[in-house]
C-alpha positions in Angstrom: -36.1 15.6 12.8 -35.9 11.8 12.7 -34.1 11.3 9.3 -30.4 10.5 9.6 -27.9 11.5 7.0 -27.3 7.8 6.3 -30.5 7.5 4.2 -28.5 8.1 0.9 -28.6 6.6 -2.6 -26.5 3.6 -3.2 -23.9 5.8 -5.0 -23.6 8.0 -1.9 -23.4 5.0 0.3 -20.4 3.7 -1.8 -18.7 7.0 -1.6 -19.2 7.1 2.2 -17.7 3.5 2.4 -14.8 4.5 0.2 -14.2 7.6 2.3 -14.3 5.6 5.5 -11.9 3.0 4.2 -9.5 5.8 3.1 -9.9 7.3 6.5 -9.1 4.0 8.3 -6.2 3.4 6.1 -4.3 6.2 7.9 -3.7 6.2 11.7 -6.7 8.1 12.6 -9.2 10.3 14.4 -8.5 9.8 18.0 -5.2 8.3 17.3 -3.2 7.3 20.3 0.5 7.4 19.1 1.4 6.9 22.6 -1.6 6.3 25.0 0.4 7.2 28.0 1.3 10.6 26.7 -1.2 12.0 24.3 -4.2 11.5 22.0 -4.7 13.3 18.7 -8.1 14.4 17.4 -8.6 14.7 13.7 -10.4 17.8 12.3 -11.5 18.0 8.7 -13.1 20.6 6.8 -13.7 22.0 3.3 -12.2 25.4 3.4 -9.0 26.8 1.9 -6.1 27.2 4.3 -6.2 30.9 3.6 -9.6 31.3 5.1 -10.0 33.0 8.5 -12.0 30.1 9.9 -9.2 27.8 9.1 -6.8 29.9 10.7 -9.0 30.1 13.8 -8.9 26.4 14.0 -5.2 26.4 13.7 -5.2 28.6 16.8 -7.4 26.3 18.5 -5.1 23.3 17.8 -2.1 25.3 19.1 -4.0 26.3 22.3 -5.1 22.9 22.9 -1.7 21.6 22.6 -0.5 24.4 24.9 -2.9 24.1 27.7 -2.9 20.3 27.7 1.0 20.3 27.7 0.8 18.1 24.6 -1.5 15.6 26.1 -4.4 16.4 23.7 -3.6 17.5 20.2 -5.5 18.4 17.1 -4.5 17.6 13.5 -6.2 19.6 10.7 -7.1 18.6 7.2 -8.4 21.5 5.2 -9.7 21.7 1.6 -12.0 18.7 1.5 -9.1 16.2 1.9 -11.2 13.7 3.8 -14.5 14.3 2.0 -17.3 16.8 1.5 -19.0 18.6 4.3 -21.8 16.1 4.2 -19.4 13.2 4.2 -17.4 14.6 7.3 -20.7 15.0 9.3 -21.5 11.4 8.5 -17.9 10.3 9.7 -18.6 12.2 12.9 -21.7 10.3 13.5 -20.0 6.8 13.3 -17.1 8.1 15.3 -14.5 7.8 12.5 -13.6 11.5 12.5 -13.4 13.7 15.6 -14.2 17.2 14.6 -15.5 19.2 11.6 -16.8 22.8 10.7 -20.1 23.1 9.0 -22.6 25.9 8.4 -25.3 26.0 11.0 -27.7 25.7 8.0 -26.6 22.1 7.5 -27.4 21.2 11.1 -31.1 22.1 10.3 -31.3 18.5 9.0 -30.6 17.1 12.5 -32.5 19.4 14.9 -35.1 22.1 14.4 -33.4 24.6 16.7 -30.9 25.4 14.2 -33.5 26.6 11.8 -34.2 29.8 13.8 -30.6 31.0 13.1 -31.1 31.0 9.3 -34.3 33.1 9.3 -33.7 36.3 7.2 -32.8 39.5 9.3 -33.6 37.7 12.6 -30.6 39.3 14.1 -30.9 43.1 14.4 -27.1 43.5 14.4 -23.9 41.6 14.6 -23.8 42.4 18.3 -27.3 41.1 18.8 -26.3 37.9 16.9 -23.2 37.5 19.2 -25.2 37.9 22.3 -27.6 35.2 21.3 -24.9 32.7 20.3 -22.6 33.4 23.3 -25.5 33.0 25.7 -27.9 30.3 27.0 -29.7 30.1 23.8 -26.6 29.3 21.9 -25.5 26.7 24.3 -28.9 25.0 24.1 -28.8 24.9 20.2 -25.2 23.6 20.3 -26.3 20.5 22.5 -29.5 20.0 20.6 -28.0 17.7 18.1 -26.5 15.3 20.8 -29.2 12.6 20.0 -27.8 12.5 16.4 -24.0 11.9 17.8 -23.1 15.5 17.0 -22.1 17.8 19.8 -21.6 21.5 19.1 -18.4 23.1 20.6 -18.7 26.7 19.4 -20.1 29.2 16.9 -17.8 31.0 14.5 -18.7 34.2 12.9 -19.7 33.6 9.2 -20.6 37.1 8.6 -23.7 38.3 6.5 -24.6 36.3 3.4 -25.4 38.3 0.2 -26.2 37.7 -3.4 -23.4 37.5 -6.1 -24.3 37.0 -9.7 -22.6 36.4 -13.0 -23.8 39.1 -15.3 -26.9 40.8 -13.7 -26.8 43.3 -10.8 -29.2 42.8 -7.9 -30.3 46.3 -6.7 -33.8 45.2 -5.7 -35.5 41.9 -4.8 -37.4 42.0 -8.1 -34.1 41.6 -10.0 -33.8 38.0 -8.6 -37.1 36.9 -10.4 -36.6 33.7 -12.4 -32.8 33.5 -11.5 -31.3 30.3 -10.6 -29.5 30.8 -7.3 -27.4 28.3 -5.6 -28.3 27.5 -2.1 -27.2 25.1 0.7 -29.4 22.1 1.3 -31.5 24.1 3.8 -35.3 24.6 3.9 -34.7 28.2 5.1 -32.3 29.0 2.4 -34.6 27.7 -0.3 -37.7 29.4 1.1 -35.7 32.6 1.2 -34.8 32.6 -2.5 -38.4 31.6 -3.4 -39.7 34.4 -1.3 -37.5 36.8 -3.4 -38.7 35.4 -6.6 -35.7 33.4 -7.6 -35.2 29.7 -8.2 -33.3 28.0 -5.4 -30.8 25.4 -6.7 -29.0 23.1 -4.0 -25.5 22.4 -5.1 -22.5 21.4 -3.0 -19.8 24.0 -2.2 -17.1 22.1 -3.9 -19.1 21.9 -7.2 -20.2 25.5 -7.3 -17.4 27.1 -9.2 -17.8 24.7 -12.1 -21.7 25.3 -11.9 -21.3 29.1 -12.1 -18.7 28.8 -14.8 -21.0 26.5 -16.9 -24.1 28.6 -16.3 -26.0 25.8 -14.3 -26.8 28.6 -11.9 -27.0 32.4 -12.4 -25.4 33.2 -9.0 -25.2 32.3 -5.3 -25.1 33.8 -1.9 -22.5 33.9 0.7 -20.4 36.1 2.7 -17.4 38.1 1.4 -14.4 36.0 2.5 -16.0 32.8 1.1 -16.8 34.7 -2.2 -13.1 35.8 -2.3 -11.3 32.7 -1.2 -13.4 30.4 -3.4 -12.5 32.5 -6.4 -16.1 32.8 -7.4 -15.4 36.4 -8.2 -13.6 35.2 -11.3 -17.0 34.3 -12.7 -19.5 36.5 -10.8 -19.0 40.2 -11.5 -21.8 41.7 -9.3 -21.9 41.4 -5.6 -25.0 42.9 -3.8 -24.5 43.5 -0.1 -28.2 43.0 1.0 -26.9 41.0 4.0 -30.2 38.8 4.3 -28.9 36.5 6.8 -26.2 35.9 9.5 -26.0 32.1 9.5 -22.9 31.2 11.7 -20.5 28.3 11.3 -20.6 25.7 14.0 -17.7 23.6 15.3 -19.0 20.1 16.0 -17.4 17.1 17.5 -18.5 13.3 17.4 -20.6 12.6 20.4 -19.0 9.2 20.4 -15.4 10.6 20.5 -16.4 13.3 23.1 -17.8 10.6 25.4 -14.4 8.8 25.0 -12.4 11.9 26.4 -12.2 12.2 30.2 -13.4 15.3 31.9 -9.9 17.1 31.9 -9.6 16.4 28.1 -13.1 17.8 27.5 -12.3 20.9 29.4 -9.1 21.5 27.5 -10.9 21.1 24.2 -13.8 23.3 25.1 -11.5 26.1 26.5 -9.5 25.9 23.2 -12.6 26.2 21.2 -13.9 29.1 23.2 -10.8 31.1 23.0 -10.6 30.5 19.2 -14.0 32.2 18.8 -12.5 35.5 19.9 -9.6 35.1 17.5 -11.9 34.1 14.7 -14.1 37.1 15.0 -11.2 39.4 14.8 -9.8 37.6 11.8 -13.1 37.5 10.2 -13.6 41.2 10.4 -10.2 41.9 8.9 -11.0 39.3 6.2 -14.2 40.9 5.1 -12.5 44.3 4.4 -9.7 42.5 2.6 -12.1 40.5 0.6 -14.2 43.3 -0.5 -11.1 45.3 -1.5 -9.6 42.4 -3.6 -12.7 41.4 -5.5 -13.3 45.1 -6.3 -9.7 45.3 -7.6 -10.5 42.2 -9.8 -13.4 43.9 -11.4 -16.4 43.1 -9.3 -19.0 45.7 -8.8 -20.0 46.1 -5.2 -23.6 47.1 -4.8 -25.0 48.4 -1.4 -28.8 48.2 -2.0 -31.6 49.4 0.4 -32.1 46.3 2.6 -35.7 47.4 3.6 -37.3 46.0 0.4 -35.5 42.6 0.9 -36.5 42.4 4.6 -40.1 43.3 3.7 -40.4 40.6 1.0 -39.2 37.9 3.5 -40.9 39.1 6.7 -43.5 36.3 6.4 -40.7 33.8 7.1 -40.7 34.9 10.8 -44.1 33.2 11.0 -43.4 30.1 9.1 -42.9 28.1 12.4 -45.8 29.6 14.4 -47.3 26.1 14.7 -44.0 24.6 16.2 -44.1 25.5 19.8 -40.3 24.9 20.3 -39.2 26.9 17.4 -41.8 29.7 17.9 -40.7 30.1 21.5 -37.1 30.1 20.4 -37.6 32.8 17.8 -39.3 35.0 20.4 -36.5 34.5 22.9 -33.9 35.4 20.1 -36.0 38.6 19.3 -36.2 39.6 22.9 -32.4 39.2 23.5 -30.7 42.6 24.0 
């Protein structure tokens, strides 16, 4: 896809410039406090510090410091301190920020390969998904965004996404008819909700709580830890575990900053990222159990519907890229993976 994220409204450009100025006002992103001893990479993301993905990144930072003997360090800025998810990606592109975490769905705007990961029910199981992401297919996808100055380091488990709603339970796809459902700015996510009869409404993650509270949307879709840590359960009292997609998170680094690191530094960083994946998956599994337990205690009704009607209704989405030879081949390879 040839459109860069820079093609924004004047207001958005002003906000980006403002963010960049704020960023540059503090000693930053590859910051050399002492060039002879160590370099510091700045990592920013929008998650709460209690989120398992944040804790995995803390582990990565600790490991990077340990295996490099302090020569390569990572400083983490959570909770959107340095801007929205979109703004962090833009800062990576210009080399003003080193690392961020985004949903793989966001990366669809840069390279078509990421679209395959968001197709509903493309992964037969969690194990199937991990095999794809940890293998050659995953490596190809991580590197596919390099022409846009974004290099993938690793995939994190982001669980299965399911629908949660304010006051209407979703037991069957027909229950979504006419409902306004928040989605990420993703073609796949929007087509998914449309296929199920709902009205997809793109809203940034940071604005979603207010949108739910004020009734701008009737519901949203996400994994259990995000539903819990975002406090969306305070507004939405029904959570239907239809598990329509397993879109992973992706840890990305600015290609400009990656190229400034020497081979040894790149090796340290990649090793720390790879090891953090193992930790993240364990933390994630624990967090899913805790999140479902806590939201249920808070009064949320957990629904476990028959997934087959949902899968049947979106089955045509597997063929939506049949005219794209690259994506079509990628989808076939994913389905053929054990």
